[in-house]
DOSE-995900 format. One record per residue: x negated, y, z of N, C-alpha, C, O in turn. Coordinates in pm, 1 decimal, padded with zeros to 6 digits. Atoms other than C-alpha are relative to their C-alpha. Layout:
# residues N
NODE      nxx      nyy      nzz     caxx     cayy     cazz      cxx      cyy      czz      oxx      oyy      ozz
NODE        X        Y        Z        X        Y        Z        X        Y        Z        X        Y        Z
...
This chain:
# residues 71
NODE      nxx      nyy      nzz     caxx     cayy     cazz      cxx      cyy      czz      oxx      oyy      ozz
NODE -00085.7 -00118.1  00000.0  00000.0  00000.0  00000.0 -00089.1  00122.8  00000.0 -00193.2  00125.9  00065.5
NODE  00069.9 -00128.7  00000.3 -00116.4  00352.8 -00074.9  00087.0  00101.8  00072.4  00175.2  00161.3  00010.5
NODE -00083.0 -00095.6 -00074.5  00031.2  00571.9  00202.1 -00016.8  00142.5 -00053.1 -00126.6  00183.0 -00091.1
NODE  00007.9 -00140.7  00041.3  00116.0  00929.9  00105.7 -00093.3  00074.5  00093.2 -00088.1  00058.5  00215.1
NODE  00092.2 -00080.2 -00078.1 -00153.7  01165.2  00218.4 -00123.1 -00076.7  00045.0 -00210.5 -00019.9  00110.4
NODE  00116.1  00080.1 -00038.5 -00401.3  00881.3  00268.3 -00096.5 -00015.4 -00115.5 -00068.5  00025.1 -00228.3
NODE  00100.4  00024.4  00103.3 -00711.1  00782.9  00079.4  00000.1 -00147.9 -00034.4 -00016.3 -00232.7  00053.3
NODE  00006.2  00138.2  00043.9 -00698.8  00466.3 -00125.2  00116.0 -00083.4  00051.2  00215.2 -00031.7  00102.6
NODE -00105.5  00091.3 -00044.4 -00492.9  00161.4 -00045.3 -00045.0 -00073.7  00125.4 -00164.1 -00083.1  00155.1
NODE  00025.6  00074.9 -00122.8 -00465.5 -00039.0  00275.3  00087.1 -00123.9  00000.3  00195.1 -00124.5 -00058.8
NODE -00082.0  00118.9 -00016.5 -00342.1 -00385.4  00357.4  00117.8  00033.9  00089.7  00105.2  00108.2  00187.0
NODE -00121.3 -00024.9 -00077.9  00011.6 -00382.9  00489.6 -00019.5 -00043.3  00145.0  00023.8  00026.3  00236.8
NODE  00023.3  00048.3 -00136.7 -00095.5 -00587.7  00792.2 -00081.7  00100.8  00080.6 -00052.9  00123.7  00198.1
NODE  00082.5 -00099.4 -00069.9 -00360.4 -00327.5  00881.2  00080.8  00124.0  00036.1  00064.9  00179.8  00144.7
NODE -00084.0 -00116.7 -00028.4 -00108.6 -00043.8  00854.1  00094.9 -00027.1  00115.8  00116.6  00059.6  00200.4
NODE -00091.3  00035.2 -00109.0  00134.3 -00226.6  01082.9 -00073.5 -00005.7  00133.6 -00020.0  00036.9  00236.0
NODE  00080.7  00004.9 -00122.6 -00141.8 -00289.7  01338.1 -00032.1  00141.6  00046.4 -00018.0  00172.7  00164.7
NODE  00033.0 -00138.8 -00035.2 -00249.9  00076.5  01327.7  00120.9  00075.5  00054.3  00107.0  00162.6  00140.1
NODE -00122.5 -00065.8 -00046.8  00113.3  00183.5  01377.9  00051.2 -00062.0  00129.8  00154.4 -00020.8  00182.9
NODE -00033.9  00067.8 -00125.4  00125.0 -00045.8  01683.7  00137.8 -00067.3 -00004.9  00211.3 -00069.0  00093.8
NODE -00123.2  00078.1  00013.6  00418.9 -00246.3  01548.2 -00027.4 -00136.1  00062.2 -00121.1 -00204.0  00020.1
NODE  00025.0  00128.6 -00065.5  00444.9 -00553.2  01774.6  00000.7 -00115.4 -00101.0  00078.5 -00116.0 -00196.4
NODE  00013.4  00114.4  00091.3  00345.4 -00878.4  01605.2  00135.0 -00067.7 -00025.2  00166.8 -00102.1 -00139.1
NODE -00129.5  00067.6  00014.3  00689.1 -01032.8  01671.1  00095.3  00079.0 -00089.1  00180.2  00020.1 -00156.0
NODE -00090.8 -00083.6  00079.1  00862.4 -00738.4  01501.1 -00041.7  00009.0 -00146.3  00040.9  00041.1 -00231.8
NODE  00050.2 -00016.7  00136.7  00645.2 -00740.2  01188.1  00071.0 -00088.6 -00099.7  00096.3 -00046.7 -00212.6
NODE -00064.7  00093.2  00093.4  00813.4 -01043.8  01034.7  00145.6  00035.6 -00026.4  00203.9 -00011.5 -00124.0
NODE -00141.3 -00033.9  00017.0  01159.4 -00892.1  01076.5  00021.0  00133.6 -00070.8  00134.6  00168.8 -00102.4
NODE -00014.0 -00130.0  00065.6  01087.7 -00554.1  00914.9  00032.3 -00016.9 -00148.0 -00029.3 -00099.0 -00215.9
NODE -00025.0  00003.9  00144.2  01240.4 -00498.5  00572.5 -00111.6  00073.2 -00073.1 -00164.2  00173.0 -00023.8
NODE  00103.7 -00061.6  00082.0  00989.4 -00413.5  00300.7  00062.4  00035.1 -00134.4  00109.5 -00053.2 -00206.0
NODE -00054.7 -00045.8  00126.4  01107.2 -00204.2  00005.5 -00113.2  00000.7 -00101.7 -00214.3  00068.3 -00082.7
NODE  00103.6  00010.2  00103.6  00907.9 -00290.0 -00308.8  00059.5  00028.9 -00137.3  00181.2  00033.6 -00155.0
NODE -00042.1 -00010.3  00139.6  00920.6 -00231.8 -00681.4  00018.7 -00141.4 -00054.0 -00010.0 -00239.0  00015.3
NODE -00015.8  00131.0  00063.8  01002.7 -00515.0 -00921.7 -00136.1 -00068.2 -00017.2 -00143.6 -00190.3 -00030.2
NODE  00135.8  00053.6  00013.9  00624.0 -00557.6 -00952.9 -00067.2 -00024.4  00135.0 -00188.9 -00042.1  00141.3
NODE  00048.5  00024.0 -00136.1  00587.0 -00606.9 -00573.6 -00095.0  00106.6  00053.2 -00181.4  00077.0  00135.6
NODE  00074.6 -00111.7 -00056.8  00432.9 -00265.6 -00510.1  00079.5  00050.7  00119.9  00196.8  00085.5  00105.7
NODE -00069.0 -00043.2 -00121.7  00519.4 -00167.1 -00150.9  00027.0  00149.8 -00007.4 -00063.6  00229.5 -00031.8
NODE -00040.2 -00140.1 -00000.3  00714.1  00160.2 -00136.3  00027.6  00052.7  00139.5  00002.5  00169.7  00168.5
NODE -00037.8 -00046.2 -00133.1  00831.9  00171.2  00224.2  00017.3 -00117.4  00094.3  00067.8 -00223.2  00056.8
NODE -00024.6  00092.3 -00110.5  00830.9 -00017.1  00551.5  00035.5  00087.6  00119.8 -00037.7  00182.2  00149.0
NODE -00034.9 -00080.9 -00116.0  01011.9  00123.1  00858.1 -00116.6  00006.5  00099.5 -00179.7 -00094.9  00129.3
NODE  00109.3 -00019.7 -00094.7  00759.3  00267.5  01101.8 -00128.8  00045.1 -00066.3 -00224.0  00082.0  00002.4
NODE  00118.5 -00043.3  00074.3  00507.7  00353.4  00827.9  00035.1  00118.3 -00088.9  00152.1  00150.0 -00110.5
NODE -00023.6 -00108.5  00095.0  00462.4  00644.3  00593.3  00049.5 -00056.6 -00132.7  00031.2 -00174.8 -00161.6
NODE -00041.1  00038.9  00134.5  00615.3  00633.7  00246.8 -00124.6 -00022.7 -00084.8 -00232.0  00028.8 -00054.0
NODE  00112.2  00027.0  00089.3  00393.8  00506.8 -00033.6 -00012.6  00109.1 -00105.2  00086.1  00170.4 -00145.9
NODE  00027.2 -00098.7  00104.0  00231.6  00737.2 -00285.6  00071.5 -00037.1 -00130.1  00115.8  00051.7 -00202.9
NODE -00063.2  00044.5  00123.9  00378.1  00527.3 -00569.7  00146.0  00041.7 -00010.5  00198.9  00051.3 -00121.3
NODE -00140.2 -00038.2  00001.6  00729.9  00632.0 -00470.6  00023.9  00149.3  00003.0  00138.6  00193.5  00010.8
NODE -00014.5 -00146.4 -00007.7  00663.0  01005.6 -00465.8  00073.3  00053.3 -00123.9  00034.5  00022.2 -00236.5
NODE -00069.1 -00059.9  00115.5  00911.2  01198.8 -00685.2 -00091.8  00098.0 -00073.0 -00176.9  00162.7 -00012.0
NODE  00075.7 -00094.8  00082.0  00762.2  01400.9 -00969.8  00097.9  00094.0 -00068.9  00219.0  00082.5 -00049.9
NODE -00085.7 -00091.9  00075.2  00894.8  01678.4 -01192.7  00084.6 -00075.6 -00102.1  00188.9 -00025.9 -00144.5
NODE -00074.4  00080.0  00097.9  01010.8  01404.8 -01432.1  00099.3 -00095.4  00065.4  00173.6 -00163.1 -00005.7
NODE -00091.6  00090.9 -00069.7  01205.4  01211.0 -01166.6  00143.8  00045.1 -00020.4  00178.1  00161.1  00002.4
NODE -00140.1 -00033.2  00023.6  01573.8  01194.3 -01254.6  00094.3 -00085.1  00084.4  00210.9 -00049.7  00101.9
NODE -00085.0  00089.4 -00078.6  01703.4  00907.6 -01039.0 -00063.8 -00024.5  00135.9 -00185.6 -00036.4  00148.6
NODE  00045.5  00023.2 -00136.6  01680.7  00852.7 -00664.6  00076.6 -00117.6  00058.3  00189.6 -00145.4  00018.1
NODE -00065.4  00107.3 -00074.2  01761.9  00560.6 -00439.1 -00003.6  00039.3  00146.8 -00110.5  00062.8  00203.2
NODE -00006.9 -00033.1 -00142.5  01880.7  00639.8 -00089.6  00013.6 -00130.1  00077.9  00101.4 -00211.5  00049.3
NODE -00001.9  00118.8 -00084.5  01810.4  00372.2  00169.6  00027.4  00045.4  00142.1 -00044.8  00128.9  00196.6
NODE -00037.4 -00038.8 -00136.1  01979.4  00401.5  00507.2  00039.9 -00124.9  00077.8  00093.8 -00219.3  00020.1
NODE -00041.4  00115.5 -00079.9  02034.5  00160.1  00794.9  00152.5 -00007.0  00010.6  00221.4  00094.9  00006.8
NODE -00143.4  00018.6 -00021.2  02379.4  00015.8  00839.6  00035.8  00037.9  00143.1 -00046.9  00026.9  00233.5
NODE -00047.2 -00026.3 -00134.8  02583.9  00124.0  01137.1  00012.5 -00134.7  00072.1  00055.4 -00232.7  00011.2
NODE -00013.7  00126.6 -00071.6  02574.2 -00143.7  01407.3  00147.1 -00039.9  00009.0  00234.6  00046.4  00016.5
NODE -00140.0  00044.1 -00010.9  02888.5 -00357.2  01426.5  00057.5  00038.0  00134.9 -00012.4  00039.9  00236.3
NODE -00067.3 -00035.0 -00124.3  03142.4 -00253.9  01684.9  00026.0 -00128.0  00079.0  00058.7 -00231.9  00021.7
NODE -00023.3  00118.4 -00083.3  03176.8 -00491.7  01978.0  00127.0  00013.4  00079.7  00162.2 -00077.1  00155.3
């Protein structure tokens, strides 16, 4: 993954460790990727440089968590 504002790419596992995401939680995090498996976003981390909008961007995808079910 190439985090926005960072230099170069980093392994996803290293980014999760640096963000202090508990090991048990890492396997349950959703990972948003492109069709080519380029990581765009993982909750708790910065957005990826590859997903940055440009002047030519015409379409956006909004990703939001679902509301928890009522009990």
